[in-house]
C-alpha positions in Angstrom: -82.8 69.1 -76.8 -83.7 71.2 -73.8 -86.0 69.7 -71.3 -87.6 73.1 -70.7 -91.3 72.8 -71.3 -93.8 75.5 -72.5 -95.5 77.7 -69.9 -98.7 75.7 -69.6 -100.4 77.0 -66.6 -102.6 74.2 -65.2 -102.6 75.5 -61.6 -105.9 75.0 -60.0 -107.2 72.8 -62.9 -109.4 69.9 -61.7 -108.6 67.0 -64.0 -111.9 65.2 -63.5 -113.5 68.0 -65.6 -115.1 67.2 -68.9 -112.8 66.6 -71.9 -113.9 69.8 -73.7 -113.0 72.0 -70.7 -109.7 70.3 -70.3 -108.9 70.6 -74.0 -109.9 74.3 -73.9 -107.4 74.9 -71.1 -104.5 73.3 -73.0 -105.6 74.9 -76.3 -105.5 78.3 -74.6 -102.0 77.6 -73.2 -100.7 76.5 -76.6 -102.0 79.6 -78.3 -100.5 81.8 -75.6 -97.1 80.2 -75.9 -97.0 80.2 -79.7 -98.6 83.6 -80.2 -95.8 85.3 -78.3 -93.3 83.9 -80.7 -95.4 84.3 -83.8 -95.5 80.5 -84.3 -99.3 79.9 -84.1 -99.9 79.0 -87.7 -96.8 76.8 -87.9 -97.6 74.9 -84.7 -101.3 74.5 -85.5 -100.5 73.1 -88.9 -98.0 70.6 -87.5 -100.5 69.7 -84.8 -103.2 69.0 -87.4 -100.6 66.8 -89.3 -99.8 65.0 -86.1 -103.5 64.2 -85.6 -103.9 63.0 -89.2 -100.7 61.0 -89.3 -100.9 59.4 -85.9 -104.5 59.3 -84.7 -106.1 58.7 -88.1 -103.5 56.7 -90.0 -101.7 54.9 -87.2 -104.3 54.1 -84.6 -102.2 51.4 -83.0 -99.4 53.8 -82.4 -101.8 56.4 -81.2 -103.2 53.9 -78.7 -99.7 53.2 -77.3 -99.2 56.9 -76.7 -102.6 57.6 -75.2 -103.3 54.5 -73.1 -101.4 51.4 -74.3 -98.2 52.3 -72.3 -98.9 53.0 -68.7 -95.5 54.3 -67.8 -95.1 58.0 -68.5 -91.4 57.8 -68.8 -91.5 55.2 -71.5 -94.1 57.2 -73.4 -91.9 60.3 -73.1 -88.9 58.3 -74.5 -91.1 57.1 -77.4 -92.2 60.7 -78.1 -88.6 62.0 -78.1 -87.2 59.1 -80.1 -90.0 59.4 -82.7 -90.5 63.1 -83.1 -87.3 64.9 -82.1 -85.9 66.5 -85.2 -89.1 65.9 -87.1 -91.6 67.9 -85.1 -91.2 71.6 -84.2 -89.5 71.8 -80.8 -92.4 73.8 -79.3 -94.9 71.2 -80.4 -92.8 68.3 -79.0 -92.5 70.1 -75.7 -96.2 70.6 -75.6 -96.8 66.9 -76.3 -94.5 66.0 -73.5 -96.5 68.2 -71.1 -99.7 66.4 -72.2 -97.9 63.1 -71.6 -97.0 64.0 -68.0 -100.6 64.9 -67.4 -101.9 61.7 -69.1 -103.7 63.8 -71.7 -102.2 62.6 -75.0 -105.5 61.0 -75.9 -107.0 64.5 -76.0 -104.7 65.7 -78.7 -107.3 65.6 -81.6 -109.8 67.6 -79.5 -107.2 70.1 -78.4 -106.1 70.6 -82.0 -109.7 71.3 -83.1 -110.3 73.6 -80.1 -107.1 75.5 -80.7 -107.9 75.9 -84.4 -111.4 77.2 -83.7 -110.2 79.6 -81.1 -107.5 81.0 -83.5 -110.1 81.4 -86.2 -112.4 83.4 -83.9 -109.6 85.6 -82.7 -108.8 86.5 -86.4 -112.4 86.8 -87.6 -112.2 83.7 -89.7 -114.9 81.1 -90.3 -114.3 77.5 -91.4 -116.0 76.5 -94.6 -116.2 73.0 -95.9 -117.1 72.4 -99.5 -118.1 68.8 -100.5 -118.6 68.0 -104.1 -119.1 64.9 -106.2 -116.1 65.9 -108.4 -113.3 68.4 -107.9 -114.2 72.0 -108.6 -112.7 73.7 -111.6 -111.1 77.1 -111.5 -114.2 79.0 -112.6 -116.4 77.2 -110.1 -114.0 77.8 -107.3 -113.8 81.5 -108.1 -117.5 81.9 -108.3 -118.0 80.0 -105.0 -115.3 82.0 -103.3 -117.0 85.3 -104.3 -120.4 84.0 -103.0 -118.8 82.7 -99.7 -117.5 86.2 -98.8 -121.1 87.5 -98.5 -122.4 84.4 -96.8 -119.7 84.5 -94.2 -121.0 87.8 -92.9 -117.8 89.7 -93.3 -115.5 87.0 -91.8 -112.7 85.5 -93.9 -113.8 82.1 -95.1 -111.2 79.3 -94.5 -112.0 76.8 -97.2 -111.5 73.1 -97.1 -112.6 71.1 -100.1 -113.6 67.4 -100.0 -114.6 65.2 -103.0 -117.4 62.8 -102.2 -118.7 60.9 -105.3 -121.7 59.6 -103.3 -123.2 63.1 -103.5 -124.4 62.3 -107.0 -123.7 65.8 -108.4 -124.2 69.2 -106.8 -122.4 70.2 -103.7 -122.7 70.7 -100.0 -121.3 73.8 -98.4 -121.0 74.1 -94.6 -120.2 77.6 -93.2 -119.6 77.2 -89.5 -122.6 75.3 -88.3 -124.8 76.4 -91.2 -125.4 73.8 -94.0 -126.2 74.7 -97.6 -127.1 71.4 -99.4 -127.5 71.3 -103.2 -126.6 67.7 -103.8 -128.8 65.5 -106.0 -128.9 62.7 -103.4 -130.3 65.0 -100.8 -132.8 66.6 -103.2 -134.1 63.1 -104.0 -134.3 62.3 -100.3 -136.3 65.5 -99.6 -138.6 64.8 -102.6 -139.1 61.3 -101.2 -140.0 62.7 -97.7 -142.4 65.1 -99.3 -144.1 62.3 -101.2 -144.4 60.2 -98.1 -146.0 63.0 -96.2 -148.4 63.6 -99.1 -149.4 60.0 -99.1 -149.8 59.9 -95.4 -152.0 63.0 -95.6 -154.1 61.4 -98.4 -154.5 58.2 -96.3 -155.6 60.2 -93.3 -158.2 62.1 -95.4 -159.6 58.7 -96.7 -159.8 57.4 -93.1 -161.6 60.5 -92.0 -164.2 60.0 -94.7 -164.7 56.3 -93.6 -165.1 57.3 -90.0 -167.6 60.1 -90.9 
């Protein structure tokens, strides 16, 4: 495998910046490299899989990569021996760049940032649908139709999650906007209204006593 690394321009970058700014720098570099070769979707998908497989499912291994092994050369050897032939060469080179800059711990944030930037560039908006049970075909089609109008002309990028604790109904998040129709949250809001009503009644009685 070639040791040539992607053109990640970090000249002038101050590495005591906040994590979000640093992640934005690397996410921008990754998109620039992959967009020129029409590999953006492929690399972003693999990067998401890397985050899920390593940082979520193998935290001990993720810890070794991000901070458990202090020697950069040993970390680089571990990256190559583990992912060469499994990960896309461009992604592996990118991870090796992050390793040399001691930024492997930022991979999850870089992945989220790059995905969000790519969505914006393509007028897409992330949509998360959480339901107590999986949606059937008719429900999904109806919701898809409704989401097109709610997304304001952007293309909805839908992720479905099943959460039995919702007790029926569903929760739809479009970007930062939350549409909550779950039974659990309806009950919670009813409870809050009841508490406010009782508090108001108590205050009225106290006012009568004081008068």
